[in-house]
Every structure is written in C-alpha cells, then in structure tokens.
C-alpha positions as CSV (number, residue, x, y, z in Angstrom):
1,X,-0.1,-0.2,0.0
2,X,1.6,3.0,-1.1
3,X,0.1,6.9,-0.6
4,X,-1.9,6.8,-4.0
5,X,-3.5,3.7,-3.4
6,X,-4.6,5.1,0.2
7,X,-6.1,7.7,-1.4
8,X,-7.8,5.8,-4.2
9,X,-9.1,3.3,-1.5
10,X,-9.8,5.6,1.2
11,X,-11.6,7.8,-0.9
12,X,-13.4,5.2,-2.2
13,X,-14.5,4.1,1.1
14,X,-15.2,7.1,2.4
15,X,-17.0,8.4,-0.4
16,X,-19.3,5.4,-0.3
17,X,-19.6,5.7,4.0
18,X,-20.8,9.4,2.5
19,X,-23.6,7.8,0.4
20,X,-24.6,4.9,2.3
21,X,-25.3,7.9,5.7
22,X,-27.3,10.0,3.1
23,X,-29.4,6.8,2.2
24,X,-30.8,5.7,5.4
25,X,-28.1,2.8,5.6
26,X,-25.9,4.3,8.1
27,X,-27.5,7.5,9.0
28,X,-28.2,10.0,9.3
29,X,-30.0,8.9,12.2
30,X,-29.2,6.4,14.9
31,X,-32.5,4.7,14.2
32,X,-31.6,4.4,10.0
33,X,-28.9,3.2,10.7
34,X,-28.1,-0.7,10.6
35,X,-26.2,-0.7,13.1
36,X,-28.5,1.6,15.6
37,X,-26.9,4.2,18.1
38,X,-23.7,1.6,17.7
39,X,-22.4,3.4,14.5
40,X,-24.0,6.0,12.7
41,X,-23.0,9.4,10.7
42,X,-25.1,12.3,10.4
43,X,-25.2,14.7,8.2
44,X,-22.5,16.9,8.8
45,X,-20.5,13.6,8.9
46,X,-21.5,12.0,5.7
47,X,-20.9,15.5,3.8
48,X,-17.3,15.1,5.5
49,X,-17.1,11.9,4.0
50,X,-18.2,12.3,0.9
51,X,-16.8,15.6,-0.1
52,X,-13.1,14.3,1.5
53,X,-13.7,10.9,-0.7
54,X,-14.0,12.9,-3.8
55,X,-11.1,15.0,-2.5
56,X,-8.8,12.2,-2.4
57,X,-9.7,10.7,-5.5
58,X,-9.3,13.6,-7.2
59,X,-5.5,14.2,-5.5
60,X,-4.6,10.7,-6.0
61,X,-5.3,11.6,-10.3
62,X,-4.7,15.0,-10.5
63,X,-2.0,15.9,-8.1
64,X,1.7,15.2,-9.1
65,X,2.9,11.5,-7.2
66,X,5.5,13.9,-5.1
67,X,2.3,15.7,-3.4
68,X,0.8,12.1,-2.5
69,X,2.8,11.6,1.1
70,X,2.4,15.3,1.7
71,X,-0.8,14.7,1.4
72,X,-1.4,11.4,3.1
73,X,0.7,12.3,5.8
74,X,-1.2,15.3,6.6
75,X,-4.6,13.2,6.3
76,X,-3.1,10.6,8.8
77,X,-2.6,13.5,11.6
78,X,-5.4,14.9,11.0
79,X,-7.6,12.0,11.6
80,X,-5.2,10.9,14.5
81,X,-6.0,13.9,15.9
82,X,-10.0,14.0,15.6
83,X,-9.6,10.3,17.3
84,X,-7.7,11.8,20.0
85,X,-10.4,14.9,20.2
86,X,-13.1,12.5,20.3
87,X,-11.4,10.5,22.7
88,X,-10.6,13.0,25.5
89,X,-12.5,16.1,24.0
90,X,-16.1,17.6,23.1
91,X,-18.4,14.9,21.2
92,X,-19.1,17.7,18.3
93,X,-16.5,19.2,15.9
94,X,-17.7,21.6,13.0
95,X,-21.6,20.5,13.6
96,X,-20.6,16.8,13.5
97,X,-21.2,14.5,15.9
98,X,-18.4,12.4,17.4
99,X,-20.9,10.7,19.7
100,X,-19.7,6.9,19.8
101,X,-16.4,5.0,20.8
102,X,-16.7,3.4,17.0
103,X,-16.2,6.7,15.6
104,X,-13.0,7.2,17.9
105,X,-11.8,3.9,16.9
106,X,-12.4,4.9,13.4
107,X,-10.5,8.2,13.3
108,X,-7.2,6.5,14.9
109,X,-7.6,3.6,12.4
110,X,-7.9,5.5,9.3
111,X,-5.0,7.7,10.9
112,X,-2.6,5.0,11.3
113,X,-3.3,3.1,8.0
114,X,-2.3,6.9,6.4
115,X,0.6,7.1,8.3
116,X,1.9,3.7,7.6
117,X,0.6,4.1,4.0
118,X,2.7,7.2,3.6
119,X,5.8,5.2,4.7
120,X,5.7,2.9,1.7
121,X,7.1,3.1,-1.3
122,X,5.4,4.1,-4.6
123,X,6.0,1.3,-7.2
124,X,6.4,2.2,-10.3
125,X,4.8,-0.7,-13.6
126,X,6.9,-0.3,-16.6
127,X,4.2,2.0,-18.2
128,X,5.5,4.7,-15.4
129,X,2.3,4.3,-13.6
130,X,2.0,3.8,-10.2
131,X,-1.4,2.1,-8.5
C-alpha cells in the first residue's frame, strides 16, 4: 500500500460511507443506521465523508505523485487528531457528532493506516504509472 493507493482506496471508502449515510443505511440518525446507535453518521459527517472521498480521488489522479506522500501524512495526522479529540474532548466538531466509541476507533485506525501508507514506497509499473 503506497500513498496513491491509500488515496484511491480511502477515497472510495469515504465516498461510499457518505452515500450510505445519506440514503439511510449508515445514518443520518441512529434509527436509520443498520448498526443503530452503535454506529451512525449524521448529515454533517456524511457531507464530510463524501467531499473528502471526492477530494482524495481527485488528488490521487490529478496531483503530481510527489504530493501524495505529504497529503497522506496530513490526512493521517488530522484523523489522529479527530480520534484523540473525540476520545478526550468534546463530542461535537464543525457540526458533526463524534458521539460514540466507533467514531474514535475509526478515526484512529484511519490515521494509523494513512501514516503507515505514507511510509511505503510508490511502485512504478513498466508503463510508468503507479497504483
């Protein structure tokens, strides 16, 4: 897993999570989520996930490869900050509720995954593209 792969896979996952939150599978309320109050995403989180997913996908294919690693490091640090913030701080940030332990676990896992991916080398194929 290299930074570009993180942006592509993570972007797809984020976009999918945002869409599933909007259509009543993962939110936007606890009663709408298939996981109930254990794990759901409100509309602020759904918008954040969808927009960040689109941005990650665009970054993977539009930004030069030398920008992927710093971007993925920034994503990792930001995700870890959200995880720690929801663990020790307030449960609300920018209108999004980080109200349950699954949100904390998700952000911490994404942060660790991003930082790990940022340390991996990009592999070039014979055609010169990477993925």
